[in-house]
MARMAR-946679 format. One record per residue (C-alpha): residue in three letters; x, y, z. Coordinates in steps of 0.5 Angstrom, whole numbers, padded with zeros to 4 digits, always signed. Each point is the difference from the previous one (the first is absolute). Layout:
ALAXYZ
...
END
This chain:
MET+0160+0220+0254
GLY-0002-0004-0006
GLY+0003-0007-0001
SER-0002-0007+0004
ARG+0007+0000+0003
SER+0000+0007+0002
ARG+0001+0002+0008
ARG-0001+0006+0004
ARG+0006+0002+0003
ASP+0004+0004+0005
VAL+0007+0004+0000
CYS-0004+0002+0005
THR-0002+0002+0002
GLY+0000+0000-0005
ALA+0003-0012-0005
ALA+0004-0001-0007
LEU-0002+0007-0001
VAL+0001+0006+0006
ALA-0006-0001+0003
ALA-0007+0002-0003
LEU-0006+0000+0005
ALA-0007-0002-0002
LEU-0005+0000+0006
PRO-0006-0004+0001
ALA-0006+0003+0003
SER+0001-0005+0005
THR+0005+0004+0003
GLY-0005+0004+0003
ALA+0002+0007-0005
ALA-0005+0002-0005
TYR+0002+0000-0008
ALA+0000+0007-0003
ALA-0006+0000-0004
GLN+0004+0003-0007
ALA+0006-0004+0001
ARG+0002-0007-0003
PRO+0001-0006+0004
GLY+0005+0000+0006
VAL-0001+0007+0001
LEU-0003+0003+0007
ALA-0004+0005+0001
ALA+0003+0007+0004
GLY-0003+0002+0007
PRO+0002+0001+0007
ALA+0005-0005+0002
GLU+0002-0002+0007
VAL+0004-0006+0002
GLN-0002-0002+0007
PRO+0006-0002+0005
SER-0001-0007+0002
PRO-0002-0001+0008
SER+0006+0001+0004
SER+0003-0006+0004
ASP+0007-0002+0004
GLY+0000-0006-0004
ALA+0000+0004-0007
PHE+0007-0004-0002
ARG+0002-0006+0004
SER+0007-0002+0003
LEU+0004-0004-0005
THR+0001-0005+0005
PRO+0003-0006-0002
GLN-0008-0003-0001
VAL-0002+0006-0004
ARG+0006-0001-0004
ALA-0002-0008-0001
GLU-0007+0003-0002
VAL+0003+0005-0005
ASP+0004-0006-0003
ALA-0006-0004+0000
ALA-0005+0005-0003
VAL+0006+0002-0006
ARG+0001-0007-0002
GLY-0008-0001+0000
ALA-0001+0006-0004
LEU+0006-0001-0005
LYS-0003-0007-0001
GLU-0007+0003-0002
ALA+0003+0006-0004
GLY+0005-0005-0004
ALA+0005+0005+0001
PRO+0008-0003+0000
GLY+0003+0004+0005
ALA-0001+0006+0004
ILE+0003+0005+0006
VAL-0004+0002+0006
SER+0002+0006+0005
LEU-0003+0002+0006
SER+0002+0005+0006
ALA-0003+0004+0006
PRO+0003+0003+0005
GLY+0001-0004+0006
LYS-0004-0006-0004
GLY+0006-0003-0004
GLU+0002+0000-0006
TYR-0001-0006-0006
VAL+0004-0001-0006
ARG+0000-0006-0005
ALA+0000-0003-0006
TYR-0005-0006-0003
GLY+0001-0004-0006
VAL+0004+0000-0006
ALA+0003+0006-0004
ASP+0002-0004-0006
LYS-0005-0006-0002
ALA+0005-0003-0005
THR+0006+0000+0005
GLY-0004+0000+0007
ALA+0004+0005+0003
PRO-0004+0003+0006
MET-0002+0007+0001
ARG+0004+0004+0004
THR-0002+0006+0005
ASP+0006+0005-0004
PHE-0003-0001-0007
ASN-0002+0007-0005
THR-0007+0000-0002
ARG-0004+0003-0005
ILE-0006+0004+0004
GLY-0005+0002-0005
SER-0005+0004+0002
GLU+0004+0002+0007
THR+0004+0005-0005
LYS-0007+0004+0000
THR+0001+0002+0008
PHE+0008+0002-0002
THR-0003+0005-0006
VAL-0005+0003+0004
THR+0004+0001+0006
ALA+0005+0004-0005
MET-0006+0005-0003
LEU-0002+0001+0007
GLU+0007+0002+0002
LEU+0000+0005-0006
VAL-0007+0003+0003
ASP+0003+0001+0007
ARG+0006+0004-0004
GLY-0005+0004-0003
ALA+0002-0002-0007
LEU-0007-0002-0001
LYS-0007-0001+0002
LEU-0005-0006+0001
ASP-0005+0004-0003
ASP+0004+0001-0006
PRO-0002-0002-0007
VAL+0004-0006-0003
GLY+0000+0004-0007
LYS+0004+0006+0004
TYR+0006-0005-0001
VAL-0002-0005-0005
ASP-0003+0001-0007
GLY-0005-0004-0003
VAL-0004-0003+0006
PRO-0007-0001-0002
ASN-0004+0005+0005
GLY+0007+0002+0002
GLY-0003+0007+0003
ARG-0004-0003+0004
ILE+0003-0006+0003
THR+0004+0002+0006
LEU+0007-0003+0003
ARG-0005-0003+0006
ASP-0004-0003-0005
LEU+0005-0004-0003
ALA+0003-0002+0007
ASP-0006-0002+0003
MET-0003-0004-0007
ARG-0005+0005-0001
SER+0002+0002-0007
GLY-0005-0004-0005
LEU+0006-0001-0005
PHE+0001-0006-0003
ASN+0005-0005+0003
TYR+0004-0002-0005
THR+0001-0007+0002
GLU-0006-0002-0002
ASP+0001+0002-0007
ALA+0000-0006-0005
ALA+0006+0003-0005
PHE+0004+0001+0007
GLY-0002-0007+0002
LYS+0003-0003-0006
GLN+0006+0004+0000
LEU+0002-0002+0007
LEU-0002-0008-0002
ASP+0004+0001-0007
HIS+0006+0004+0003
PRO+0000-0001+0007
ARG+0008+0002+0000
GLN-0001+0007-0004
ALA+0001+0006+0004
LEU-0006+0005-0001
THR-0001+0007+0002
PRO-0004+0004+0004
ARG-0003+0004-0006
GLN-0001-0007-0003
LEU-0004-0002+0006
LEU-0005+0006+0000
ASP-0001-0001-0008
TYR-0004-0006+0002
ALA-0004+0003+0005
PHE-0001+0007-0003
LYS-0004-0003-0006
HIS-0005-0002+0003
PRO-0006+0004+0003
VAL+0000+0002+0007
GLY-0004-0004+0005
PHE-0003+0005+0005
GLN+0001+0007+0001
PRO+0006+0002+0005
GLY-0002-0002+0007
ALA-0007-0003-0002
GLY+0003-0007+0001
TRP+0005-0004+0002
GLU+0004-0005-0004
TYR+0007-0003+0001
CYS+0004+0002-0006
ASN+0007+0000-0001
THR+0000+0006-0005
ASN-0001+0004+0006
LEU+0007-0002+0002
ILE+0004+0001-0006
LEU-0003+0007-0001
LEU+0003+0001+0008
GLY+0007-0002-0002
LEU+0000+0004-0005
VAL-0002+0006+0004
VAL+0005-0001+0005
GLU+0005+0000-0006
LYS-0003+0006-0003
VAL+0000+0004+0007
SER+0006-0003+0003
GLY+0005+0001-0007
GLN+0002-0007+0002
PRO-0001-0008-0003
LEU-0005-0003+0005
ARG+0005-0005+0002
ASP+0005+0005+0002
PHE-0005+0004+0004
LEU-0003-0006+0004
ARG+0007-0002+0002
GLU+0002+0007+0002
ASN-0006+0002+0004
VAL-0005-0006+0001
THR+0005-0007+0001
GLY+0006+0003+0002
PRO-0002+0004+0005
ALA-0005-0005+0003
GLY+0006-0005+0000
LEU-0001-0005-0005
PRO+0006-0002-0003
ASP-0003-0006-0005
THR-0006+0004-0002
PHE+0000+0003-0007
LEU-0004+0002-0007
PRO+0005-0004-0004
ALA+0002+0002-0007
GLY-0001-0006-0005
ALA-0001-0007+0002
GLY+0005-0002+0005
PHE-0001-0003+0006
PRO+0005-0001+0005
GLN+0002-0006+0003
PRO-0002-0004+0004
HIS-0007+0000-0001
ALA-0005-0006-0002
GLN-0002-0002-0007
GLY-0008+0003-0001
TYR-0005-0005-0002
THR-0006+0002-0005
ASP-0005-0003-0003
ASN-0001+0005-0006
ASP-0007+0001+0000
GLY-0002-0007+0002
ALA+0005-0003-0006
SER+0001-0007+0001
ARG+0007+0001+0001
GLU+0003+0004+0005
GLU+0005+0005-0001
ILE+0006+0002+0003
ALA-0001+0009+0001
THR+0006+0001+0004
ASP+0004+0004-0006
TRP-0006+0003-0003
ASN+0000+0008-0001
PRO-0004+0004+0006
SER+0000+0006-0004
TRP-0007-0001-0002
ALA-0001+0002+0007
TRP+0004+0005+0002
ALA-0002+0005+0005
ALA-0006-0005+0001
GLY+0004-0007+0002
ALA+0007+0000-0003
MET+0003+0000+0007
ILE+0005-0005+0003
SER+0001-0001+0008
THR+0002-0005+0005
VAL-0004-0002+0006
ASP+0004+0004+0005
ASP-0001+0006-0004
LEU-0007-0001-0001
ARG+0000-0001+0008
SER+0002+0007+0002
TRP-0003+0003-0006
ALA-0007-0002+0003
ARG+0001+0004+0006
THR+0003+0006-0004
LEU-0006+0000-0004
ALA-0006-0001+0005
THR+0003+0005+0005
GLY+0002+0005-0005
THR+0007+0001+0001
LEU+0002+0003-0006
LEU-0006+0005+0000
GLU-0003+0005+0004
PRO-0005-0002+0005
ARG-0006+0004-0004
THR+0002-0003-0007
GLN+0000-0007+0003
ALA-0006+0001+0004
GLU-0004+0002-0007
ARG+0003-0006-0003
LEU-0003-0005+0004
VAL-0007+0002+0000
PRO-0003-0004-0006
ARG-0006+0004-0004
THR-0002-0007-0002
THR-0001-0007+0004
PHE-0001-0006-0003
ALA-0003-0004+0007
PRO+0000+0002+0007
GLY+0007+0001+0002
ILE+0003+0000-0007
GLY+0002+0006-0004
TYR+0005+0003-0004
GLY+0003+0007+0001
MET+0006+0003-0004
GLY+0004-0006-0002
VAL-0002-0005+0006
PHE-0005-0005+0001
LEU-0003+0000+0008
THR-0003-0007+0001
ASP-0002-0001+0007
GLY+0005+0004+0004
TRP+0006-0002-0005
ILE+0003+0006-0004
GLY+0004-0001-0006
HIS-0001-0004-0007
ASN+0001-0006-0004
GLY+0004-0002-0006
SER+0000-0005-0006
LEU+0003+0000-0007
PRO+0002-0006-0004
GLY+0003-0005+0005
TYR+0000+0004+0006
GLU-0005+0002+0006
SER+0001+0004+0006
VAL-0004+0003+0006
THR+0003+0005+0005
VAL-0004+0003+0005
TYR+0000+0004+0007
LEU-0005-0001+0006
PRO+0001+0007+0004
GLU-0004-0003+0006
ALA+0005-0005+0001
GLN+0006+0003-0004
ALA+0000-0006-0003
THR+0003-0002-0008
MET-0001-0006-0004
VAL+0003-0001-0007
VAL-0001-0005-0004
VAL+0003-0002-0007
LEU-0001-0006-0005
ASN+0003-0002-0006
THR-0006-0001-0004
ASP-0006+0004-0003
ASN-0005-0006-0001
PRO-0006+0001+0003
ALA-0003-0005+0005
PRO-0006-0004-0001
GLY-0006+0005+0000
GLY+0005+0006-0003
GLN+0003+0002+0007
GLU+0007+0003-0001
PRO+0004-0005+0004
SER+0003+0006+0004
THR-0007+0001+0003
VAL+0000-0007+0001
VAL+0006+0000+0004
ALA-0001+0007+0003
GLY-0007-0002+0002
ALA+0002-0007+0004
VAL+0006+0004+0003
THR-0005+0005+0003
GLU-0005-0005+0002
VAL+0005-0003+0005
VAL+0004+0007+0002
SER-0005+0005+0000
PRO-0007-0003+0000
GLU-0004+0006+0001
HIS+0004+0003-0006
VAL+0000-0005-0005
TYR+0003+0003-0007
THR-0005-0002-0006
ILE-0001+0004-0007
SER-0005-0004-0004
PRO+0002-0004-0006
THR-0003+0006-0004
ALA+0003+0006+0004
ALA+0007-0001-0001
LYS+0002-0003-0006
ALA+0001+0002-0007
PRO-0001-0003-0007
LYS+0004-0005-0003
PRO+0002+0002-0006
SER-0004-0002-0006
PRO+0000+0000-0007
THR-0007+0000+0000
PRO-0004+0007+0000
SER-0003+0001+0007
SER-0007-0001+0001
END
């Protein structure tokens, strides 16, 4: 991004904007020769399982809990984050849920474990699940071209729904458009429609041909949301409630209709692209992220969703198996399936948008879940997402053979910038 203050962030993954990944050569994957920076070359990909061990996830004894406490407090200090909620659980190993720090800097009100939170790019896991449910019903096919359902898509006759779900479409990421960034910064409470978001993307040329590369792209998820609406005949929020969050038993997880944010919740703090004045983004309208990053949830719901997502409870076994096979890997043990990250044994997604970050993952080897929620998206020193710093510190304690990590450029979206991209 142009401009001295711009920083690459996630929603995500996907942090002020819903995640857009740019993976350097050091991740171990080659760049696509014809693609712009941040694009990975296509090729066979397989995430190798980490070595098995009875100690995949430590029992949450008083000693381990104390170690987790110390790790979280140290990570929050390192990241400069005001507050966090951390949840850990595994059968036979115990449960751990704790809030840290402050929810409101002005009043000093503490974080609480029952807070609602904006989950950013974790929304992608729900949108892709909705699309895959329609696949299971025979209402659409993964290899259908997106142009069959949405008009005006560049390369729409060649880009498949599968390409959209696993980030191999080649479409321009609308959150990297300079005019979009200016719109969001100047009018953060204004509602935007999915079609307006696509307009920002479609004025740009494609970066590579479908399937020829990999680039984290929020445009893909806006399109999948429209596909779900077209095929189901329902608004996306209704389809998600009736077919995903409802059956999954997630009473407090939903796609909001506007900027409304149910209480209780923490204030969300963002540095507004590195500006000297930190802003409170609690009531910013998340419609700009829609099917890519606008949902709201709670730690309790996310803990349940981690297992549902990773084990495929809502999908046919063959569909879930296909979902978890990444066609691209970034480093040994780290890849992306259809709307899910696979990182050193953990399956799930992270999320970030102005004021909030989260990580929700599941470790099949130990049937363990981890949820991390923060009330800032301001990057830690070195550019890492604060949620990655906290999640990494926690897993170094509880699952040292499976440490959660996504590189500073591998789960982040650009902060909106009024200056052109370079």
